[in-house]
N, C-alpha and C positions, 0 to 999 in steps of 0.2 A: 453237417460238415464240420470237421475240426479246424478252427482257424488259428495258425500259429503265431499271428502278429499280436505282440503285447506292447508295442512301442519300445523306446530305449529304456535301459536298465539305468543308465548314468550317464551324465555329460560332465567331463572333467578336463582340467587343464594340467598336462604333466609338469611336474615341479621344475626340473632343470631345463629341458628343451623348450618349455612354455607353448608346446603343440596342444591343439585341442583334440580330443578324443570322445567319440559317442561309443557306449557299449551296449550291445544288445543283450536280451536275456539268454542265459545258457538253455539249450534244449536237451533232450535225451541223447541226441547225437553227440553233443559236447560231453555229457556225463560218461558216455562211453569210453570217449577218448581219455578221459580224466581217470577213470577207474581201471582201463585196460592197457593204456599207454605206456608201453616198456621205454621211456624216456627219462633221461637225466632232469633234475628239477629245474635247470635253465631251460632246457630243450621244450619241457612240458609248458612252463610259463610262457615261452615265446609262442608255442602252438595255440594257447588259450588266448593270448593277446591279438595274434593274427587272425583267428577265427571269429572272436567277439567283437573286435573293432569293426567300425563302419568301413565297408569295401571302398567307399568313394574317398576316403582319407588316405588309403594306400600308404602307411607308414612302413618304413624299414626299420623295425624293431632293434635289429642288430647294430644299426648305426646310432642308437640312442644310450644315454647312461643307463646303468643298472638301476638308479633310484627310481627312474621313470617306469620301469617294469615292475618294481616293488610297489610304487604307488597305485599302478593300475591294479594289481591283485589284491591291494588293501580295499580300494574302492569297490572291486568285484565281491570280495567278501563281505563288504558293508552292505552291498546291495542284496545278496542272496541270503545272508545270515543275520547281520546286524552290525551296528555301530561299535558295540560293547565287546572287548576282547578279555577273555577270563582265561588265565593259564595258572599253572601251579609248579612248584619245585620243592625239593627238600632242603632243609637247612644243612650247609656243609660245615658248620661249626663242630669241632670235635665232640662227640659223645652226644649230639643232640639228634638231628635227623628228623625234626618236625617239619610238617608241611606248611608251605606258606603259599598264599593265593596272590596273584597278581591280577589287578583290573584296571584297564584304561579304554579311552575313547579312540577309536581310529582317527576321528578329526583332530582331537587334541595332539595326538602322535604325529600326524603330518603338519600340523602347525608348528610343533616344537621343531621339527626337522625341515622348516621352510628354507630354501636357498637364498643367499644373497645374491645381489645383483651388481654388476660392475658399474662404474669404477668402485674399488673398494681398497681399502688399505689396512694393514696391521703393523705390527711392530717390526720395522726393519724392511718393509716392502711395500709395493702398490701394484695393483693391477687394473688394467683397463682392456676393454674389448679391441681386439686386432683389426685392421683393415682386412686381413685374411679371414674369410669366413670360418666361423667355428674355432679361431684361436684366440688367445689372450696374451697380451704384452705384460712382462714381468720386469719390474724396476726393483733393484736392491740398494739401499742406502750404503754408501761407501764401497760398493762393488762394481767396477767398469765391467761392461760387456752388454749385449743385446740377448734377451732371453725370451722365450715364448714357450706356450704349452697349449693343449687341448685337453678337454674332459676325456679320460678313456670311455670307450663305449663296451657295449655286451659283447659285440663282434671282437674287440681288442682282448677282452678277458677270457672269451672261448678259445682264441687263438694262442694266448700266452699261456693258458693251462697244458697245452700240447708242447710247450716248450721247456727244456731243461732249467733254464733259468727265466721263470715267468716275469720276475721283478724287472729284469734287464729288457725282456720283450716289451713290456709295457712303455719302459723309457724310451726305448727306440722309436715306439709308435707315437709317443704323446709328448715328449720333450724336445725342445729345439734351442740348443743342440743336445743330442741324448746324453753327452758327456759334461753336462753343465756342472760347475762346482757344487759340492755338497750343499752349501749353504743355500744357493740358488735352487737345488733339487727339493730341499726341505720347504723352502717357501713356496714353490710351486704345488707340492703336495698339500700344503696346508691351505692354499687358495682353492685347490680343487674341492676340498670339503667344505669351504664356504659357498662354492658355486653349485656343486651337486652333492650334498652331504647324504651319505648312505643312510638308509631307514633300519639297516641291521644294527642294533645298537643295545646297550644295557638297561636293564630295569633294576631298581635297587628297591629292597624292602627291609624290615626289621623283623626277625624272628619273634613269634608271640611266646616262645617258650624261654629263649636263652637270652633275647634282646640283641643278638648279632645282628650286624649290618650284612645282608646277603646281597650279592649281585648275581643276576642270571642274563643270559643273552637271549635277546628277542629276534629271531630271524623271520622277517614277514615272508619271505619266499617259501621257506620250509613250513611255516605255521599255516599260511593261507591253503598252500597245496594239500597239506595233510587234512585239514578241515574239509576241503572242496572234494578230495578223494573218499573220506568217510560218508559225505553227503551223497556223492555220485553213485556209491555202490547200491543204494536203494533202487536204482533204475530198473534192476532185474526183477525184483518184487513188484514194483508198480506196473510194469508191462505185464506180467503175468496176470495179475488181479484185474486190470482194466481190460485185457483181452477176453477175460471170462465174463467180466461184468457187462461190457458193452459190445463185445464182438469186434473191437477195434483192431486192426492190423498192427504188427509190431512198427512198420515204417511210419504208420500214421501216428501212433503214440509218441515215437521218438522225435517227432518234429514239434510237438507241444513244448512251449517253454515250461522249464523244469518245475518252477514254483506253482503253475496252474496243474502240472500233471501229478504233483504230489498232493494237490487239494482234492482232485478227483479220486486218487487212490485212498485218501483217507476216509473219503466218504463211501467208498465201495467197501472198505474194511468195516467202517461203522456199520453199515447195511448188512453185512455178512454176520456179524455178531449179534445184532438185534434179531 
């Protein structure tokens, strides 16, 4: 009998919300969703989080900041592929075009983007947690008035993307009052970056040919989903060879944790070649 239980893949604390999450190992059924699901990247990431998170924790992912979803995908990638990210780009300097390799640790990336906790202060303003759940009170030096904000959620950003003025839609949802003075708005936006820093950020490197400094954008949502898709597409070959080798049904094979299924499939391929 095939036993699908491999224990948890990872236990983590989401960086902005501070909520604890237990991730289970993805199975072939999850690989099918990743390989075939005709979803946007945000929709697919949400589906993965909802499927692989512990059902007992029952999180509403749309009510969390985007950086929490990005962090979960990075932890998932680390668990199923590894901690080291290796990506490349071409030098953008005129007349060069040399290839640059970028390599870094997921742990180091997450540590570099670790949120700050209130109370906090910066030049010209200070922030503290409000008595109202999920909100923060903002005080500006030499500016009278009462200002507050909350961190934009994934749901806010999905809704704003459907609006003709996405920036105004986010302001209406997250700034109190929405028409706060420009200086207060800039301070609120800066405070949001302290409290829930996005994990979508720039990498810098030096071209080995022309020595120009090159900046490329690392998007964890796009990068992790692309790697997970590439990995998930092997599920069809694995089902085919395991069904032939062991006479297991497709339904049974798809319940096996993917990492174990891939090991069985490699053994079956090695035996076939021998």
